[in-house]
C-alpha positions as CSV (number, residue, x, y, z in Angstrom):
1,M,-43.8,-38.6,77.7
2,E,-44.1,-34.8,77.1
3,S,-44.9,-33.5,73.7
4,T,-42.6,-30.9,72.3
5,P,-44.2,-27.9,70.7
6,P,-43.7,-27.4,67.0
7,I,-40.8,-25.1,65.9
8,Q,-41.9,-21.9,64.2
9,A,-39.6,-20.4,61.6
10,T,-41.2,-17.0,61.9
11,P,-42.9,-15.7,65.0
12,K,-46.6,-15.1,64.5
13,N,-46.3,-11.3,65.1
14,D,-43.6,-10.8,62.4
15,P,-44.9,-9.7,59.0
16,E,-44.6,-12.1,56.1
17,P,-41.2,-11.7,54.4
18,A,-41.5,-9.4,51.4
19,H,-41.2,-11.0,47.9
20,G,-41.3,-14.6,48.9
21,G,-38.6,-14.3,51.6
22,M,-36.0,-12.6,49.4
23,A,-36.1,-9.2,51.0
24,F,-32.4,-9.7,52.0
25,L,-31.5,-9.4,48.3
26,R,-32.8,-5.8,48.0
27,D,-29.4,-4.3,48.7
28,V,-27.5,-6.4,46.2
29,E,-26.2,-4.3,43.3
30,V,-26.6,-5.4,39.7
31,E,-25.6,-4.0,36.4
32,L,-28.4,-2.5,34.4
33,T,-27.8,-2.2,30.7
34,L,-29.9,-0.4,28.1
35,E,-29.4,-1.6,24.5
36,I,-30.4,0.6,21.7
37,G,-29.2,-1.8,19.0
38,R,-26.4,-3.9,17.6
39,R,-24.2,-4.1,14.6
40,R,-21.8,-6.8,13.5
41,M,-18.7,-5.4,11.8
42,R,-15.3,-6.7,10.6
43,I,-12.3,-5.4,12.6
44,A,-11.0,-3.8,9.4
45,D,-14.1,-1.6,9.2
46,V,-14.1,-0.8,13.0
47,V,-10.5,0.6,12.8
48,K,-11.6,2.9,10.0
49,L,-14.2,4.6,12.3
50,G,-13.4,8.1,13.4
51,P,-15.1,11.3,14.7
52,G,-18.3,11.9,12.7
53,A,-18.5,8.3,11.4
54,M,-22.0,6.8,11.6
55,V,-22.7,3.2,12.5
56,E,-26.2,1.9,11.5
57,L,-27.8,-0.3,14.1
58,D,-30.3,-3.2,13.7
59,K,-33.2,-1.4,15.4
60,G,-35.4,1.1,13.7
61,A,-36.4,4.4,15.1
62,G,-39.4,4.0,17.4
63,E,-38.7,0.3,18.2
64,P,-38.6,-0.5,21.9
65,L,-35.2,-0.5,23.6
66,E,-34.2,-3.6,25.6
67,L,-33.3,-3.5,29.3
68,F,-31.0,-6.1,30.7
69,V,-29.9,-6.9,34.3
70,N,-26.6,-8.7,34.5
71,G,-27.0,-9.7,30.8
72,R,-30.5,-11.1,31.1
73,L,-33.4,-9.4,29.3
74,I,-35.9,-8.1,31.9
75,G,-37.9,-5.5,30.0
76,R,-38.4,-3.1,27.1
77,G,-39.1,0.6,26.9
78,E,-38.7,3.9,25.2
79,A,-35.9,6.5,25.5
80,V,-36.7,9.7,27.4
81,V,-34.7,12.8,28.3
82,V,-34.8,13.7,32.0
83,G,-33.1,17.1,32.4
84,D,-29.7,16.7,30.7
85,R,-29.6,12.9,31.0
86,Y,-31.1,10.0,29.1
87,G,-33.4,7.5,30.6
88,I,-35.8,4.7,29.8
89,R,-39.6,4.6,30.3
90,I,-40.3,0.9,30.9
91,T,-43.3,-0.2,28.8
92,E,-43.0,-4.0,29.2
93,I,-41.5,-6.4,31.8
94,V,-40.3,-9.7,30.5
95,T,-41.1,-12.4,33.1
96,T,-39.5,-15.3,31.2
97,E,-37.4,-15.1,28.0
98,G,-40.0,-13.9,25.5
99,S,-43.1,-13.6,27.6
100,A,-44.2,-10.2,28.8
101,R,-46.6,-8.6,31.3
């Protein structure tokens, strides 16, 4: 009886798939959201808002901004201006809800 050689999923000369075999996900688009703060208001107060109105947020000046991907917190950072646009300098990556690296 002949022995069948084992099946190889990846030929030996191919490099290891990047990022645990999830390289195919690199082209998937996601929604990136930067949150500078929140405020809970009654609808009656919202309809009174107009040009020049100010809404105080729950974050203080200098506190890190939160970065979300598809609604999930992934990091924190600080606001920066790049030319005539706003951006975020990432200072912390959140690996699981609450823990950072």
